[in-house]
N, C-alpha and C positions, 0 to 999 in steps of 0.2 A: 423442402428442405435438400433433397437426392435431386430434383430439377435443377436448384442455385447450385451446387456443385458440378455437375455434371456441365453444365451452360459455360460455367469458371474454368474447366478443364479442359472443355473446346475451344473457347476463348483465347487461353495461353496457348496451348496446341497451334492454333493460326495464324496466333502473333507470332511462334518458334519457327512457322515455314514446315511443320509437321500435319499429315493430312489425319484430321479428326478419327475416321473407322477405314478399317482396308475393305469391311463388309459388315454385314449380320452377325449378331453373336447368335450361334443358334443351340449351345451347348458343346458343340465339338470340339476334339484334344487332340493334338497332334505332336509326338515327339520323334526324333531323327535317334535312330538305333545306332547307322552305322552309316558314312564315317562320324567317330569322335571331334568332335571341337579340337583345332589347333593339329590335327591328323596331318602326315606328309604324305604324299600320295605322288609312287612314280608313276609314268605315264601319263596319257593322255584320258585316258575315262577313269572315273569312279561309279561302284554301285552305291546306291542309295537307299539304306533301309530304315525303313519309317513304319511307328504304329498310329492308325487314325483310327480313336473314338468319335466314332459317326455320331454328330449330331441331330437334329429335328430336320434339317437341310441336307449335310454335308452326303455327296456321294464316292468323290475322289480326292484326288490333289493336284495341285499347278506346281510347278518346278521354277525355279529361277537361278540363275547365274549369275552375282554380280548385277543382278536387277532385271535381266532380262529374261522372258518367259523363254520357259524351252518348251516348243510342239511338241505335242506323243511323244513325253516323256513316258517313260516304263519303266522305270527305275534305276538305269543306268546314264548318266551324265558323259557324254563324248566332246573332244575336241578343245578340254582343257590347255589354255597354253602354262607356260612355267610361270610360277608366282602364286601370290594371295589371291583366291578366292572365295566368297560368301556363295553358299547355299544354300537357300530357304525352299521350303514345301509349304502350301496355305490350304489348308481345304477351302475345296468349291462345290456349289451344287451341282443339277442335273443341268442348269442351264448354262453353266460355265463361270460364273457367276464369284467372285472369290470370298470367304465368309472369314470372320474375326482369326479365326485359330492356323497357328502357324508355326513354324519352327526352325532355326537355321544353325549353321555352324559357319565355321571358317575353316578353308585347309590351305595346304601349301603346295604347289604342287612341282614337283624335280624335272 
């Protein structure tokens, strides 16, 4: 029964144009502590504080702004332009492969 449900879900996601899985499920959990969803930020930088509960494989996170990978992310997103932006953090393993655990917020930059 579980395989049928999973297969059906994957089929629906593929028809909708959604990737079936970003990565492997390893029990990791991630939460963005700051900035809060809907926050208004002044300037072109924002500190991103998050809590990663590591699962079987996760070692660190990757950060994305509006879907673009932020190489060298060390807790601060720089170079933001005015307007709305989605910040997403995704758990990754030591080989830098992303896992299922992710969290996102949308902010406005003034």
